[in-house]
CHARMM internal coordinates of N, CA and C (Angstrom, degrees):
IC EDIT
DIST 1 N 1 CA 1.4749
DIST 1 CA 1 C 1.5361
ANGL 1 N 1 CA 1 C 106.71
DIST 1 C 2 N 1.3287
ANGL 1 CA 1 C 2 N 115.26
DIHE 1 N 1 CA 1 C 2 N 130.59
DIST 2 N 2 CA 1.4522
ANGL 1 C 2 N 2 CA 119.60
DIHE 1 CA 1 C 2 N 2 CA 178.21
DIST 2 CA 2 C 1.5224
ANGL 2 N 2 CA 2 C 108.84
DIHE 1 C 2 N 2 CA 2 C -124.05
DIST 2 C 3 N 1.3281
ANGL 2 CA 2 C 3 N 115.38
DIHE 2 N 2 CA 2 C 3 N 160.63
DIST 3 N 3 CA 1.4762
ANGL 2 C 3 N 3 CA 120.33
DIHE 2 CA 2 C 3 N 3 CA 177.16
DIST 3 CA 3 C 1.5368
ANGL 3 N 3 CA 3 C 107.43
DIHE 2 C 3 N 3 CA 3 C -117.87
DIST 3 C 4 N 1.3281
ANGL 3 CA 3 C 4 N 116.23
DIHE 3 N 3 CA 3 C 4 N 128.03
DIST 4 N 4 CA 1.4161
ANGL 3 C 4 N 4 CA 122.15
DIHE 3 CA 3 C 4 N 4 CA -179.73
DIST 4 CA 4 C 1.5330
ANGL 4 N 4 CA 4 C 108.42
DIHE 3 C 4 N 4 CA 4 C -114.95
DIST 4 C 5 N 1.3207
ANGL 4 CA 4 C 5 N 116.79
DIHE 4 N 4 CA 4 C 5 N 137.03
DIST 5 N 5 CA 1.4611
ANGL 4 C 5 N 5 CA 122.49
DIHE 4 CA 4 C 5 N 5 CA -178.73
DIST 5 CA 5 C 1.5166
ANGL 5 N 5 CA 5 C 107.23
DIHE 4 C 5 N 5 CA 5 C -106.80
DIST 5 C 6 N 1.3326
ANGL 5 CA 5 C 6 N 117.19
DIHE 5 N 5 CA 5 C 6 N 124.30
DIST 6 N 6 CA 1.4632
ANGL 5 C 6 N 6 CA 122.73
DIHE 5 CA 5 C 6 N 6 CA 177.92
DIST 6 CA 6 C 1.5259
ANGL 6 N 6 CA 6 C 109.09
DIHE 5 C 6 N 6 CA 6 C -113.70
DIST 6 C 7 N 1.3027
ANGL 6 CA 6 C 7 N 115.77
DIHE 6 N 6 CA 6 C 7 N 128.07
DIST 7 N 7 CA 1.4610
ANGL 6 C 7 N 7 CA 123.56
DIHE 6 CA 6 C 7 N 7 CA -178.44
DIST 7 CA 7 C 1.5067
ANGL 7 N 7 CA 7 C 109.24
DIHE 6 C 7 N 7 CA 7 C -114.10
DIST 7 C 8 N 1.3586
ANGL 7 CA 7 C 8 N 117.42
DIHE 7 N 7 CA 7 C 8 N 124.56
DIST 8 N 8 CA 1.4731
ANGL 7 C 8 N 8 CA 118.17
DIHE 7 CA 7 C 8 N 8 CA -179.93
DIST 8 CA 8 C 1.5282
ANGL 8 N 8 CA 8 C 112.73
DIHE 7 C 8 N 8 CA 8 C -94.26
DIST 8 C 9 N 1.3181
ANGL 8 CA 8 C 9 N 117.16
DIHE 8 N 8 CA 8 C 9 N 4.76
DIST 9 N 9 CA 1.4357
ANGL 8 C 9 N 9 CA 122.98
DIHE 8 CA 8 C 9 N 9 CA 178.88
DIST 9 CA 9 C 1.5437
ANGL 9 N 9 CA 9 C 115.78
DIHE 8 C 9 N 9 CA 9 C 61.21
DIST 9 C 10 N 1.3351
ANGL 9 CA 9 C 10 N 113.56
DIHE 9 N 9 CA 9 C 10 N 13.74
DIST 10 N 10 CA 1.4760
ANGL 9 C 10 N 10 CA 119.29
DIHE 9 CA 9 C 10 N 10 CA 174.23
DIST 10 CA 10 C 1.5221
ANGL 10 N 10 CA 10 C 109.55
DIHE 9 C 10 N 10 CA 10 C -115.38
DIST 10 C 11 N 1.3205
ANGL 10 CA 10 C 11 N 114.57
DIHE 10 N 10 CA 10 C 11 N 13.84
DIST 11 N 11 CA 1.4582
ANGL 10 C 11 N 11 CA 118.51
DIHE 10 CA 10 C 11 N 11 CA 178.50
DIST 11 CA 11 C 1.4892
ANGL 11 N 11 CA 11 C 116.68
DIHE 10 C 11 N 11 CA 11 C 103.92
DIST 11 C 12 N 1.3418
ANGL 11 CA 11 C 12 N 114.82
DIHE 11 N 11 CA 11 C 12 N 0.35
DIST 12 N 12 CA 1.4892
ANGL 11 C 12 N 12 CA 119.17
DIHE 11 CA 11 C 12 N 12 CA -178.69
DIST 12 CA 12 C 1.5068
ANGL 12 N 12 CA 12 C 109.33
DIHE 11 C 12 N 12 CA 12 C -111.87
DIST 12 C 13 N 1.3289
ANGL 12 CA 12 C 13 N 114.16
DIHE 12 N 12 CA 12 C 13 N 127.90
DIST 13 N 13 CA 1.4712
ANGL 12 C 13 N 13 CA 121.46
DIHE 12 CA 12 C 13 N 13 CA 172.43
DIST 13 CA 13 C 1.4995
ANGL 13 N 13 CA 13 C 109.16
DIHE 12 C 13 N 13 CA 13 C -115.04
DIST 13 C 14 N 1.3107
ANGL 13 CA 13 C 14 N 116.03
DIHE 13 N 13 CA 13 C 14 N 128.31
DIST 14 N 14 CA 1.5098
ANGL 13 C 14 N 14 CA 119.63
DIHE 13 CA 13 C 14 N 14 CA 180.00
DIST 14 CA 14 C 1.4890
ANGL 14 N 14 CA 14 C 108.52
DIHE 13 C 14 N 14 CA 14 C -112.83
DIST 14 C 15 N 1.3354
ANGL 14 CA 14 C 15 N 117.78
DIHE 14 N 14 CA 14 C 15 N 128.38
DIST 15 N 15 CA 1.4439
ANGL 14 C 15 N 15 CA 122.71
DIHE 14 CA 14 C 15 N 15 CA 176.64
DIST 15 CA 15 C 1.5167
ANGL 15 N 15 CA 15 C 108.39
DIHE 14 C 15 N 15 CA 15 C -105.62
DIST 15 C 16 N 1.3622
ANGL 15 CA 15 C 16 N 117.21
DIHE 15 N 15 CA 15 C 16 N 126.98
DIST 16 N 16 CA 1.4254
ANGL 15 C 16 N 16 CA 121.82
DIHE 15 CA 15 C 16 N 16 CA -175.74
DIST 16 CA 16 C 1.5101
ANGL 16 N 16 CA 16 C 109.61
DIHE 15 C 16 N 16 CA 16 C -126.98
DIST 16 C 17 N 1.3030
ANGL 16 CA 16 C 17 N 117.43
DIHE 16 N 16 CA 16 C 17 N 132.19
DIST 17 N 17 CA 1.4494
ANGL 16 C 17 N 17 CA 121.66
DIHE 16 CA 16 C 17 N 17 CA 174.73
DIST 17 CA 17 C 1.4949
ANGL 17 N 17 CA 17 C 108.59
DIHE 16 C 17 N 17 CA 17 C -97.41
DIST 17 C 18 N 1.3587
ANGL 17 CA 17 C 18 N 118.36
DIHE 17 N 17 CA 17 C 18 N 128.89
DIST 18 N 18 CA 1.4418
ANGL 17 C 18 N 18 CA 121.61
DIHE 17 CA 17 C 18 N 18 CA -178.05
DIST 18 CA 18 C 1.5206
ANGL 18 N 18 CA 18 C 107.76
DIHE 17 C 18 N 18 CA 18 C -153.91
DIST 18 C 19 N 1.3329
ANGL 18 CA 18 C 19 N 115.19
DIHE 18 N 18 CA 18 C 19 N 172.62
DIST 19 N 19 CA 1.4553
ANGL 18 C 19 N 19 CA 120.82
DIHE 18 CA 18 C 19 N 19 CA 176.91
DIST 19 CA 19 C 1.5380
ANGL 19 N 19 CA 19 C 109.70
DIHE 18 C 19 N 19 CA 19 C -92.98
DIST 19 C 20 N 1.2995
ANGL 19 CA 19 C 20 N 116.99
DIHE 19 N 19 CA 19 C 20 N 155.97
DIST 20 N 20 CA 1.4716
ANGL 19 C 20 N 20 CA 119.33
DIHE 19 CA 19 C 20 N 20 CA -177.53
DIST 20 CA 20 C 1.5260
ANGL 20 N 20 CA 20 C 112.16
DIHE 19 C 20 N 20 CA 20 C -75.15
DIST 20 C 21 N 1.3457
ANGL 20 CA 20 C 21 N 116.67
DIHE 20 N 20 CA 20 C 21 N -11.07
DIST 21 N 21 CA 1.4913
ANGL 20 C 21 N 21 CA 118.97
DIHE 20 CA 20 C 21 N 21 CA 176.08
DIST 21 CA 21 C 1.5057
ANGL 21 N 21 CA 21 C 112.09
DIHE 20 C 21 N 21 CA 21 C -96.92
DIST 21 C 22 N 1.3786
ANGL 21 CA 21 C 22 N 117.58
DIHE 21 N 21 CA 21 C 22 N 6.99
DIST 22 N 22 CA 1.4800
ANGL 21 C 22 N 22 CA 120.07
DIHE 21 CA 21 C 22 N 22 CA 172.50
DIST 22 CA 22 C 1.5045
ANGL 22 N 22 CA 22 C 109.30
DIHE 21 C 22 N 22 CA 22 C -75.07
DIST 22 C 23 N 1.3026
ANGL 22 CA 22 C 23 N 115.90
DIHE 22 N 22 CA 22 C 23 N 154.15
DIST 23 N 23 CA 1.4590
ANGL 22 C 23 N 23 CA 120.93
DIHE 22 CA 22 C 23 N 23 CA 178.26
DIST 23 CA 23 C 1.5320
ANGL 23 N 23 CA 23 C 109.10
DIHE 22 C 23 N 23 CA 23 C -87.94
DIST 23 C 24 N 1.3329
ANGL 23 CA 23 C 24 N 115.61
DIHE 23 N 23 CA 23 C 24 N 167.42
DIST 24 N 24 CA 1.4565
ANGL 23 C 24 N 24 CA 120.68
DIHE 23 CA 23 C 24 N 24 CA 174.72
DIST 24 CA 24 C 1.5434
ANGL 24 N 24 CA 24 C 110.48
DIHE 23 C 24 N 24 CA 24 C -62.85
DIST 24 C 25 N 1.2872
ANGL 24 CA 24 C 25 N 116.79
DIHE 24 N 24 CA 24 C 25 N -35.37
DIST 25 N 25 CA 1.4445
ANGL 24 C 25 N 25 CA 120.80
DIHE 24 CA 24 C 25 N 25 CA 174.86
DIST 25 CA 25 C 1.5137
ANGL 25 N 25 CA 25 C 112.43
DIHE 24 C 25 N 25 CA 25 C -59.29
DIST 25 C 26 N 1.3321
ANGL 25 CA 25 C 26 N 117.62
DIHE 25 N 25 CA 25 C 26 N -42.24
DIST 26 N 26 CA 1.4784
ANGL 25 C 26 N 26 CA 122.03
DIHE 25 CA 25 C 26 N 26 CA 175.29
DIST 26 CA 26 C 1.5500
ANGL 26 N 26 CA 26 C 110.25
DIHE 25 C 26 N 26 CA 26 C -61.30
DIST 26 C 27 N 1.3217
ANGL 26 CA 26 C 27 N 114.99
DIHE 26 N 26 CA 26 C 27 N -44.39
DIST 27 N 27 CA 1.4773
ANGL 26 C 27 N 27 CA 119.20
DIHE 26 CA 26 C 27 N 27 CA 179.24
DIST 27 CA 27 C 1.5124
ANGL 27 N 27 CA 27 C 112.19
DIHE 26 C 27 N 27 CA 27 C -62.03
DIST 27 C 28 N 1.3247
ANGL 27 CA 27 C 28 N 116.29
DIHE 27 N 27 CA 27 C 28 N -38.06
DIST 28 N 28 CA 1.4579
ANGL 27 C 28 N 28 CA 120.15
DIHE 27 CA 27 C 28 N 28 CA 176.53
DIST 28 CA 28 C 1.5172
ANGL 28 N 28 CA 28 C 113.10
DIHE 27 C 28 N 28 CA 28 C -62.87
DIST 28 C 29 N 1.3525
ANGL 28 CA 28 C 29 N 115.17
DIHE 28 N 28 CA 28 C 29 N -37.96
DIST 29 N 29 CA 1.4789
ANGL 28 C 29 N 29 CA 120.35
DIHE 28 CA 28 C 29 N 29 CA 179.19
DIST 29 CA 29 C 1.5384
ANGL 29 N 29 CA 29 C 109.70
DIHE 28 C 29 N 29 CA 29 C -66.44
DIST 29 C 30 N 1.3691
ANGL 29 CA 29 C 30 N 117.27
DIHE 29 N 29 CA 29 C 30 N -38.18
DIST 30 N 30 CA 1.4330
ANGL 29 C 30 N 30 CA 118.96
DIHE 29 CA 29 C 30 N 30 CA 179.13
DIST 30 CA 30 C 1.5304
ANGL 30 N 30 CA 30 C 111.92
DIHE 29 C 30 N 30 CA 30 C -70.26
DIST 30 C 31 N 1.3131
ANGL 30 CA 30 C 31 N 117.77
DIHE 30 N 30 CA 30 C 31 N -36.87
DIST 31 N 31 CA 1.4385
ANGL 30 C 31 N 31 CA 123.45
DIHE 30 CA 30 C 31 N 31 CA 177.34
DIST 31 CA 31 C 1.5544
ANGL 31 N 31 CA 31 C 109.23
DIHE 30 C 31 N 31 CA 31 C -67.24
DIST 31 C 32 N 1.3310
ANGL 31 CA 31 C 32 N 116.75
DIHE 31 N 31 CA 31 C 32 N -40.71
DIST 32 N 32 CA 1.4645
ANGL 31 C 32 N 32 CA 120.24
DIHE 31 CA 31 C 32 N 32 CA 179.77
DIST 32 CA 32 C 1.5412
ANGL 32 N 32 CA 32 C 110.49
DIHE 31 C 32 N 32 CA 32 C -64.31
DIST 32 C 33 N 1.3420
ANGL 32 CA 32 C 33 N 116.96
DIHE 32 N 32 CA 32 C 33 N -36.26
DIST 33 N 33 CA 1.4357
ANGL 32 C 33 N 33 CA 119.77
DIHE 32 CA 32 C 33 N 33 CA 177.44
DIST 33 CA 33 C 1.5241
ANGL 33 N 33 CA 33 C 113.47
DIHE 32 C 33 N 33 CA 33 C -64.76
DIST 33 C 34 N 1.3244
ANGL 33 CA 33 C 34 N 116.10
DIHE 33 N 33 CA 33 C 34 N -34.34
DIST 34 N 34 CA 1.4717
ANGL 33 C 34 N 34 CA 121.25
DIHE 33 CA 33 C 34 N 34 CA -179.33
DIST 34 CA 34 C 1.5316
ANGL 34 N 34 CA 34 C 112.56
DIHE 33 C 34 N 34 CA 34 C -82.09
DIST 34 C 35 N 1.3236
ANGL 34 CA 34 C 35 N 117.76
DIHE 34 N 34 CA 34 C 35 N -31.49
DIST 35 N 35 CA 1.5058
ANGL 34 C 35 N 35 CA 119.54
DIHE 34 CA 34 C 35 N 35 CA -174.45
DIST 35 CA 35 C 1.4987
ANGL 35 N 35 CA 35 C 112.23
DIHE 34 C 35 N 35 CA 35 C -98.59
DIST 35 C 36 N 1.3554
ANGL 35 CA 35 C 36 N 117.93
DIHE 35 N 35 CA 35 C 36 N -20.88
DIST 36 N 36 CA 1.4589
ANGL 35 C 36 N 36 CA 120.65
DIHE 35 CA 35 C 36 N 36 CA -176.34
DIST 36 CA 36 C 1.5026
ANGL 36 N 36 CA 36 C 113.31
DIHE 35 C 36 N 36 CA 36 C 83.41
DIST 36 C 37 N 1.3253
ANGL 36 CA 36 C 37 N 117.19
DIHE 36 N 36 CA 36 C 37 N 11.45
DIST 37 N 37 CA 1.4475
ANGL 36 C 37 N 37 CA 122.02
DIHE 36 CA 36 C 37 N 37 CA 175.43
DIST 37 CA 37 C 1.5212
ANGL 37 N 37 CA 37 C 110.00
DIHE 36 C 37 N 37 CA 37 C -97.03
DIST 37 C 38 N 1.3131
ANGL 37 CA 37 C 38 N 119.37
DIHE 37 N 37 CA 37 C 38 N 147.29
DIST 38 N 38 CA 1.4481
ANGL 37 C 38 N 38 CA 121.63
DIHE 37 CA 37 C 38 N 38 CA 176.53
DIST 38 CA 38 C 1.5237
ANGL 38 N 38 CA 38 C 110.66
DIHE 37 C 38 N 38 CA 38 C -65.29
DIST 38 C 39 N 1.3599
ANGL 38 CA 38 C 39 N 114.69
DIHE 38 N 38 CA 38 C 39 N 143.74
DIST 39 N 39 CA 1.4731
ANGL 38 C 39 N 39 CA 118.21
DIHE 38 CA 38 C 39 N 39 CA -176.75
DIST 39 CA 39 C 1.5037
ANGL 39 N 39 CA 39 C 112.10
DIHE 38 C 39 N 39 CA 39 C -67.22
DIST 39 C 40 N 1.3288
ANGL 39 CA 39 C 40 N 121.36
DIHE 39 N 39 CA 39 C 40 N -29.43
DIST 40 N 40 CA 1.4480
ANGL 39 C 40 N 40 CA 121.77
DIHE 39 CA 39 C 40 N 40 CA 179.10
DIST 40 CA 40 C 1.4900
ANGL 40 N 40 CA 40 C 113.41
DIHE 39 C 40 N 40 CA 40 C -75.60
DIST 40 C 41 N 1.3558
ANGL 40 CA 40 C 41 N 118.31
DIHE 40 N 40 CA 40 C 41 N -7.27
DIST 41 N 41 CA 1.4866
ANGL 40 C 41 N 41 CA 122.45
DIHE 40 CA 40 C 41 N 41 CA 178.23
DIST 41 CA 41 C 1.5424
ANGL 41 N 41 CA 41 C 110.64
DIHE 40 C 41 N 41 CA 41 C -100.07
DIST 41 C 42 N 1.3329
ANGL 41 CA 41 C 42 N 118.17
DIHE 41 N 41 CA 41 C 42 N 5.62
DIST 42 N 42 CA 1.4588
ANGL 41 C 42 N 42 CA 122.75
DIHE 41 CA 41 C 42 N 42 CA -175.80
DIST 42 CA 42 C 1.5478
ANGL 42 N 42 CA 42 C 107.22
DIHE 41 C 42 N 42 CA 42 C -104.99
DIST 42 C 43 N 1.3489
ANGL 42 CA 42 C 43 N 115.36
DIHE 42 N 42 CA 42 C 43 N 136.81
DIST 43 N 43 CA 1.4428
ANGL 42 C 43 N 43 CA 122.98
DIHE 42 CA 42 C 43 N 43 CA 173.45
DIST 43 CA 43 C 1.5261
ANGL 43 N 43 CA 43 C 107.08
DIHE 42 C 43 N 43 CA 43 C -123.87
DIST 43 C 44 N 1.3338
ANGL 43 CA 43 C 44 N 118.23
DIHE 43 N 43 CA 43 C 44 N 127.77
DIST 44 N 44 CA 1.4596
ANGL 43 C 44 N 44 CA 123.23
DIHE 43 CA 43 C 44 N 44 CA 178.14
DIST 44 CA 44 C 1.5076
ANGL 44 N 44 CA 44 C 108.19
DIHE 43 C 44 N 44 CA 44 C -113.04
DIST 44 C 45 N 1.3368
ANGL 44 CA 44 C 45 N 115.10
DIHE 44 N 44 CA 44 C 45 N 129.91
DIST 45 N 45 CA 1.4457
ANGL 44 C 45 N 45 CA 119.65
DIHE 44 CA 44 C 45 N 45 CA -179.98
DIST 45 CA 45 C 1.5201
ANGL 45 N 45 CA 45 C 111.30
DIHE 44 C 45 N 45 CA 45 C -148.46
DIST 45 C 46 N 1.3010
ANGL 45 CA 45 C 46 N 115.53
DIHE 45 N 45 CA 45 C 46 N 169.28
DIST 46 N 46 CA 1.4875
ANGL 45 C 46 N 46 CA 123.62
DIHE 45 CA 45 C 46 N 46 CA 175.26
DIST 46 CA 46 C 1.4816
ANGL 46 N 46 CA 46 C 106.29
DIHE 45 C 46 N 46 CA 46 C -137.15
DIST 46 C 47 N 1.3053
ANGL 46 CA 46 C 47 N 118.36
DIHE 46 N 46 CA 46 C 47 N 116.81
DIST 47 N 47 CA 1.4425
ANGL 46 C 47 N 47 CA 125.18
DIHE 46 CA 46 C 47 N 47 CA -169.65
DIST 47 CA 47 C 1.5012
ANGL 47 N 47 CA 47 C 109.21
DIHE 46 C 47 N 47 CA 47 C 56.86
DIST 47 C 48 N 1.3356
ANGL 47 CA 47 C 48 N 118.60
DIHE 47 N 47 CA 47 C 48 N -115.30
DIST 48 N 48 CA 1.4750
ANGL 47 C 48 N 48 CA 119.60
DIHE 47 CA 47 C 48 N 48 CA -179.09
DIST 48 CA 48 C 1.5063
ANGL 48 N 48 CA 48 C 110.81
DIHE 47 C 48 N 48 CA 48 C -110.01
DIST 48 C 49 N 1.2923
ANGL 48 CA 48 C 49 N 119.62
DIHE 48 N 48 CA 48 C 49 N 12.56
DIST 49 N 49 CA 1.4684
ANGL 48 C 49 N 49 CA 122.50
DIHE 48 CA 48 C 49 N 49 CA 176.01
DIST 49 CA 49 C 1.4893
ANGL 49 N 49 CA 49 C 110.52
DIHE 48 C 49 N 49 CA 49 C -93.23
DIST 49 C 50 N 1.3456
ANGL 49 CA 49 C 50 N 117.43
DIHE 49 N 49 CA 49 C 50 N 112.87
DIST 50 N 50 CA 1.4498
ANGL 49 C 50 N 50 CA 121.85
DIHE 49 CA 49 C 50 N 50 CA 176.44
DIST 50 CA 50 C 1.5249
ANGL 50 N 50 CA 50 C 107.83
DIHE 49 C 50 N 50 CA 50 C -88.13
DIST 50 C 51 N 1.3247
ANGL 50 CA 50 C 51 N 115.59
DIHE 50 N 50 CA 50 C 51 N 126.34
DIST 51 N 51 CA 1.4545
ANGL 50 C 51 N 51 CA 119.93
DIHE 50 CA 50 C 51 N 51 CA -176.22
DIST 51 CA 51 C 1.4951
ANGL 51 N 51 CA 51 C 112.14
DIHE 50 C 51 N 51 CA 51 C -81.42
DIST 51 C 52 N 1.3406
ANGL 51 CA 51 C 52 N 117.63
DIHE 51 N 51 CA 51 C 52 N 135.18
DIST 52 N 52 CA 1.4582
ANGL 51 C 52 N 52 CA 122.63
DIHE 51 CA 51 C 52 N 52 CA -178.33
DIST 52 CA 52 C 1.5351
ANGL 52 N 52 CA 52 C 109.31
DIHE 51 C 52 N 52 CA 52 C -89.86
DIST 52 C 53 N 1.3466
ANGL 52 CA 52 C 53 N 115.16
DIHE 52 N 52 CA 52 C 53 N 149.73
DIST 53 N 53 CA 1.4553
ANGL 52 C 53 N 53 CA 122.29
DIHE 52 CA 52 C 53 N 53 CA -169.82
DIST 53 CA 53 C 1.5265
ANGL 53 N 53 CA 53 C 114.26
DIHE 52 C 53 N 53 CA 53 C -66.97
DIST 53 C 54 N 1.2932
ANGL 53 CA 53 C 54 N 119.66
DIHE 53 N 53 CA 53 C 54 N -31.12
DIST 54 N 54 CA 1.4886
ANGL 53 C 54 N 54 CA 121.57
DIHE 53 CA 53 C 54 N 54 CA -170.51
DIST 54 CA 54 C 1.5226
ANGL 54 N 54 CA 54 C 112.55
DIHE 53 C 54 N 54 CA 54 C -91.52
DIST 54 C 55 N 1.2983
ANGL 54 CA 54 C 55 N 119.61
DIHE 54 N 54 CA 54 C 55 N -0.42
DIST 55 N 55 CA 1.4802
ANGL 54 C 55 N 55 CA 123.61
DIHE 54 CA 54 C 55 N 55 CA -176.66
DIST 55 CA 55 C 1.5491
ANGL 55 N 55 CA 55 C 107.75
DIHE 54 C 55 N 55 CA 55 C -99.46
DIST 55 C 56 N 1.3464
ANGL 55 CA 55 C 56 N 117.57
DIHE 55 N 55 CA 55 C 56 N 138.57
DIST 56 N 56 CA 1.4526
ANGL 55 C 56 N 56 CA 123.21
DIHE 55 CA 55 C 56 N 56 CA -176.21
DIST 56 CA 56 C 1.5301
ANGL 56 N 56 CA 56 C 110.59
DIHE 55 C 56 N 56 CA 56 C -76.01
DIST 56 C 57 N 1.3070
ANGL 56 CA 56 C 57 N 114.01
DIHE 56 N 56 CA 56 C 57 N 163.11
DIST 57 N 57 CA 1.4927
ANGL 56 C 57 N 57 CA 121.23
DIHE 56 CA 56 C 57 N 57 CA 177.53
DIST 57 CA 57 C 1.5411
ANGL 57 N 57 CA 57 C 108.67
DIHE 56 C 57 N 57 CA 57 C -67.37
DIST 57 C 58 N 1.3280
ANGL 57 CA 57 C 58 N 118.74
DIHE 57 N 57 CA 57 C 58 N -35.54
DIST 58 N 58 CA 1.4269
ANGL 57 C 58 N 58 CA 120.69
DIHE 57 CA 57 C 58 N 58 CA 179.46
DIST 58 CA 58 C 1.5159
ANGL 58 N 58 CA 58 C 112.15
DIHE 57 C 58 N 58 CA 58 C -64.98
DIST 58 C 59 N 1.3529
ANGL 58 CA 58 C 59 N 116.16
DIHE 58 N 58 CA 58 C 59 N -36.33
DIST 59 N 59 CA 1.4662
ANGL 58 C 59 N 59 CA 119.72
DIHE 58 CA 58 C 59 N 59 CA 179.10
DIST 59 CA 59 C 1.5327
ANGL 59 N 59 CA 59 C 111.40
DIHE 58 C 59 N 59 CA 59 C -67.26
DIST 59 C 60 N 1.3444
ANGL 59 CA 59 C 60 N 117.09
DIHE 59 N 59 CA 59 C 60 N -33.16
DIST 60 N 60 CA 1.4511
ANGL 59 C 60 N 60 CA 121.51
DIHE 59 CA 59 C 60 N 60 CA 177.48
DIST 60 CA 60 C 1.5387
ANGL 60 N 60 CA 60 C 111.73
DIHE 59 C 60 N 60 CA 60 C -86.02
DIST 60 C 61 N 1.3473
ANGL 60 CA 60 C 61 N 116.85
DIHE 60 N 60 CA 60 C 61 N 3.07
DIST 61 N 61 CA 1.4828
ANGL 60 C 61 N 61 CA 121.79
DIHE 60 CA 60 C 61 N 61 CA -179.38
DIST 61 CA 61 C 1.5082
ANGL 61 N 61 CA 61 C 112.08
DIHE 60 C 61 N 61 CA 61 C 56.54
DIST 61 C 62 N 1.2925
ANGL 61 CA 61 C 62 N 116.96
DIHE 61 N 61 CA 61 C 62 N 45.08
DIST 62 N 62 CA 1.4597
ANGL 61 C 62 N 62 CA 124.81
DIHE 61 CA 61 C 62 N 62 CA 174.07
DIST 62 CA 62 C 1.5324
ANGL 62 N 62 CA 62 C 108.34
DIHE 61 C 62 N 62 CA 62 C -89.76
DIST 62 C 63 N 1.3438
ANGL 62 CA 62 C 63 N 115.59
DIHE 62 N 62 CA 62 C 63 N 119.15
DIST 63 N 63 CA 1.4524
ANGL 62 C 63 N 63 CA 120.59
DIHE 62 CA 62 C 63 N 63 CA -173.73
DIST 63 CA 63 C 1.5162
ANGL 63 N 63 CA 63 C 111.87
DIHE 62 C 63 N 63 CA 63 C -111.88
DIST 63 C 64 N 1.3403
ANGL 63 CA 63 C 64 N 116.28
DIHE 63 N 63 CA 63 C 64 N 178.51
DIST 64 N 64 CA 1.4484
ANGL 63 C 64 N 64 CA 121.68
DIHE 63 CA 63 C 64 N 64 CA -178.92
DIST 64 CA 64 C 1.5187
ANGL 64 N 64 CA 64 C 110.89
DIHE 63 C 64 N 64 CA 64 C -62.20
DIST 64 C 65 N 1.3232
ANGL 64 CA 64 C 65 N 117.07
DIHE 64 N 64 CA 64 C 65 N 131.51
DIST 65 N 65 CA 1.4758
ANGL 64 C 65 N 65 CA 121.34
DIHE 64 CA 64 C 65 N 65 CA 176.30
DIST 65 CA 65 C 1.5110
ANGL 65 N 65 CA 65 C 113.87
DIHE 64 C 65 N 65 CA 65 C 82.86
DIST 65 C 66 N 1.3145
ANGL 65 CA 65 C 66 N 119.10
DIHE 65 N 65 CA 65 C 66 N 2.83
DIST 66 N 66 CA 1.4718
ANGL 65 C 66 N 66 CA 120.33
DIHE 65 CA 65 C 66 N 66 CA -176.94
DIST 66 CA 66 C 1.5071
ANGL 66 N 66 CA 66 C 109.91
DIHE 65 C 66 N 66 CA 66 C -75.28
DIST 66 C 67 N 1.3171
ANGL 66 CA 66 C 67 N 115.44
DIHE 66 N 66 CA 66 C 67 N 143.88
DIST 67 N 67 CA 1.4471
ANGL 66 C 67 N 67 CA 123.42
DIHE 66 CA 66 C 67 N 67 CA 179.34
DIST 67 CA 67 C 1.4770
ANGL 67 N 67 CA 67 C 113.32
DIHE 66 C 67 N 67 CA 67 C -98.60
DIST 67 C 68 N 1.3485
ANGL 67 CA 67 C 68 N 119.73
DIHE 67 N 67 CA 67 C 68 N 130.76
DIST 68 N 68 CA 1.4253
ANGL 67 C 68 N 68 CA 123.81
DIHE 67 CA 67 C 68 N 68 CA 178.46
DIST 68 CA 68 C 1.5276
ANGL 68 N 68 CA 68 C 109.37
DIHE 67 C 68 N 68 CA 68 C -123.12
DIST 68 C 69 N 1.3201
ANGL 68 CA 68 C 69 N 117.04
DIHE 68 N 68 CA 68 C 69 N 164.09
DIST 69 N 69 CA 1.4470
ANGL 68 C 69 N 69 CA 122.15
DIHE 68 CA 68 C 69 N 69 CA -179.29
DIST 69 CA 69 C 1.5356
ANGL 69 N 69 CA 69 C 109.21
DIHE 68 C 69 N 69 CA 69 C -98.03
DIST 69 C 70 N 1.3110
ANGL 69 CA 69 C 70 N 116.31
DIHE 69 N 69 CA 69 C 70 N 136.72
DIST 70 N 70 CA 1.4674
ANGL 69 C 70 N 70 CA 123.10
DIHE 69 CA 69 C 70 N 70 CA -177.70
DIST 70 CA 70 C 1.5131
ANGL 70 N 70 CA 70 C 106.92
DIHE 69 C 70 N 70 CA 70 C -116.88
DIST 70 C 71 N 1.3467
ANGL 70 CA 70 C 71 N 114.36
DIHE 70 N 70 CA 70 C 71 N 126.89
DIST 71 N 71 CA 1.4589
ANGL 70 C 71 N 71 CA 121.75
DIHE 70 CA 70 C 71 N 71 CA 178.96
DIST 71 CA 71 C 1.5462
ANGL 71 N 71 CA 71 C 109.63
DIHE 70 C 71 N 71 CA 71 C -128.61
DIST 71 C 72 N 1.3217
ANGL 71 CA 71 C 72 N 113.91
DIHE 71 N 71 CA 71 C 72 N 148.33
DIST 72 N 72 CA 1.4782
ANGL 71 C 72 N 72 CA 119.74
DIHE 71 CA 71 C 72 N 72 CA 179.12
DIST 72 CA 72 C 1.5159
ANGL 72 N 72 CA 72 C 107.82
DIHE 71 C 72 N 72 CA 72 C -108.51
DIST 72 C 73 N 1.3503
ANGL 72 CA 72 C 73 N 114.73
DIHE 72 N 72 CA 72 C 73 N 125.00
DIST 73 N 73 CA 1.4770
ANGL 72 C 73 N 73 CA 120.07
DIHE 72 CA 72 C 73 N 73 CA 179.08
DIST 73 CA 73 C 1.5022
ANGL 73 N 73 CA 73 C 108.99
DIHE 72 C 73 N 73 CA 73 C -87.20
END
COOR INIT
IC SEED 1 N 1 CA 1 C
IC BUILD
């Protein structure tokens, strides 16, 4: 079980606990449940790399305590 911190740069930080074999799409659903935003309107990225929904957190080498950027489309 890992904890990922997502910052939307508008003052909101979301902490999500998930498994490293979850996909980015699963992470988006968990973030959507906490923020009240629809999962298809969320974009997760790190620097200029936009993460795709079907790839797992382990494949992107996302570890415990890692910070990601949260954007609303």
